[in-house]
C-alpha positions in Angstrom: 3.2 45.4 -15.0 2.7 43.1 -12.2 1.2 39.5 -12.4 -2.2 40.6 -10.9 -4.0 43.0 -13.2 -6.8 45.2 -11.7 -10.4 44.1 -12.9 -12.2 46.7 -14.8 -14.9 48.8 -13.1 -17.5 47.3 -15.4 -17.0 43.4 -14.9 -19.7 42.9 -17.6 -17.6 44.7 -20.1 -16.6 42.7 -23.3 -13.2 44.3 -23.3 -10.2 41.9 -23.3 -9.5 42.7 -19.6 -12.9 41.9 -18.3 -13.6 39.2 -15.9 -14.8 36.1 -17.3 -16.0 33.7 -14.7 -15.0 30.0 -15.1 -17.6 27.2 -14.8 -16.2 26.3 -11.3 -16.7 29.8 -10.1 -20.4 30.0 -11.3 -21.1 26.5 -9.9 -19.5 27.7 -6.6 -22.5 29.9 -5.8 -25.2 27.8 -7.4 -27.5 25.8 -4.8 -26.5 22.2 -4.6 -29.1 19.7 -6.0 -27.7 16.5 -4.9 -25.2 17.2 -1.9 -22.5 14.7 -1.3 -23.5 14.3 2.5 -27.0 13.1 1.8 -25.5 10.8 -0.8 -23.5 9.2 2.0 -26.6 9.0 4.4 -28.3 7.2 1.5 -25.0 4.9 1.2 -25.5 3.8 4.7 -28.5 1.8 3.4 -26.7 1.6 -0.1 -26.9 -2.1 -0.3 -30.5 -1.4 -1.4 -29.3 0.8 -4.1 -30.6 4.1 -2.4 -27.7 6.4 -3.1 -27.8 5.1 -6.8 -31.3 6.1 -7.2 -30.9 9.5 -5.5 -28.1 10.2 -8.0 -30.3 9.4 -11.0 -28.9 5.9 -11.8 -32.1 3.8 -11.7 -30.6 0.8 -13.6 -27.6 0.4 -11.3 -29.8 1.2 -8.2 -32.0 -1.7 -9.2 -28.9 -4.0 -9.9 -27.6 -3.0 -6.3 -31.0 -3.6 -4.8 -31.3 -7.2 -6.4 -27.7 -8.1 -5.5 -27.1 -6.5 -2.1 -24.8 -3.9 -3.6 -23.2 -6.5 -5.8 -22.7 -8.7 -2.7 -21.5 -5.6 -0.7 -18.4 -5.2 -2.8 -19.8 -2.5 -5.2 -21.3 -0.9 -2.1 -17.9 -0.6 -0.5 -16.4 0.8 -3.8 -19.3 3.5 -3.9 -17.8 5.2 -0.9 -15.1 6.4 -3.3 -17.5 7.1 -6.1 -20.0 9.2 -4.4 -18.2 12.4 -5.0 -18.2 11.8 -8.7 -21.8 10.7 -8.8 -22.6 14.0 -6.8 -20.8 16.2 -9.4 -22.5 14.4 -12.3 -26.1 14.7 -10.8 -25.4 18.5 -10.3 -24.9 18.9 -13.9 -27.7 16.7 -15.2 -30.4 18.2 -12.7 -30.7 21.8 -12.5 -32.1 23.7 -9.5 -35.8 24.0 -9.4 -38.4 25.3 -6.9 -38.8 21.9 -5.7 -35.8 20.8 -3.7 -34.5 17.4 -5.0 -33.0 16.5 -1.6 -36.2 17.2 0.5 -38.4 15.3 -2.0 -35.9 12.3 -1.8 -35.8 12.3 1.9 -39.7 12.4 2.0 -39.9 9.6 -0.6 -37.5 7.5 1.2 -39.0 7.7 4.5 -42.6 8.7 4.1 -43.1 7.8 0.2 -45.8 5.1 0.8 -48.0 7.9 2.2 -47.3 10.2 -0.6 -45.5 12.9 1.4 -43.2 13.6 -1.6 -46.2 14.0 -3.9 -47.8 16.4 -1.6 -44.4 18.4 -1.3 -44.2 18.4 -5.3 -47.8 19.9 -5.3 -49.2 16.7 -6.8 -52.2 16.6 -4.4 -54.4 14.3 -6.1 -51.8 11.5 -6.3 -50.6 12.3 -3.0 -54.0 11.6 -1.7 -54.2 8.4 -3.6 -50.8 7.3 -2.3 -52.0 8.0 1.2 -55.2 5.9 0.9 -53.7 3.0 -1.1 -50.2 2.8 0.4 -48.2 4.3 -2.4 -50.7 2.6 -4.9 -50.0 -0.8 -3.4 -46.2 -0.2 -3.4 -46.0 0.1 -7.4 -46.3 3.8 -7.5 -43.6 4.0 -4.7 -41.3 2.0 -7.0 -42.1 4.1 -10.0 -41.2 7.2 -8.0 -37.9 5.8 -6.8 -37.0 5.2 -10.5 -38.1 8.6 -11.8 -38.2 11.2 -9.0 -35.3 13.2 -10.3 -36.8 13.3 -13.8 -40.2 14.4 -12.5 -38.7 17.3 -10.5 -36.5 18.3 -13.4 -39.4 18.5 -16.0 -42.0 20.1 -13.4 
């Protein structure tokens, strides 16, 4: 008998020789919710904590914002931590109809106008944001801290 055994014709069989995909194999085909590339793009402005907010870490994101990425030292260390942060966010935030990455790009660049709210189907608050500059900036800050959770529970 060779080292490699032939998979059964019925891969969903419960027989001992049936294929049992590992978590990594299943994860390989699932759509990414928080890609590493976008994390690195947010890292470029990371001394503001943007990449940390993106990966669902609002407390350290606020810390990075108020300390300039912990005086830029933490910001540089984060270059090496982004892949792990991405993997953690992938496991915490399941895929939804609303794309996390697109919502975040809209929030970061057009959030004061409510573009991310319109994208998520929240038309009333999107219009309020459009007319009030993100509810005078307070709603914008709220969304930066909670956007992942809003999408996760939508």
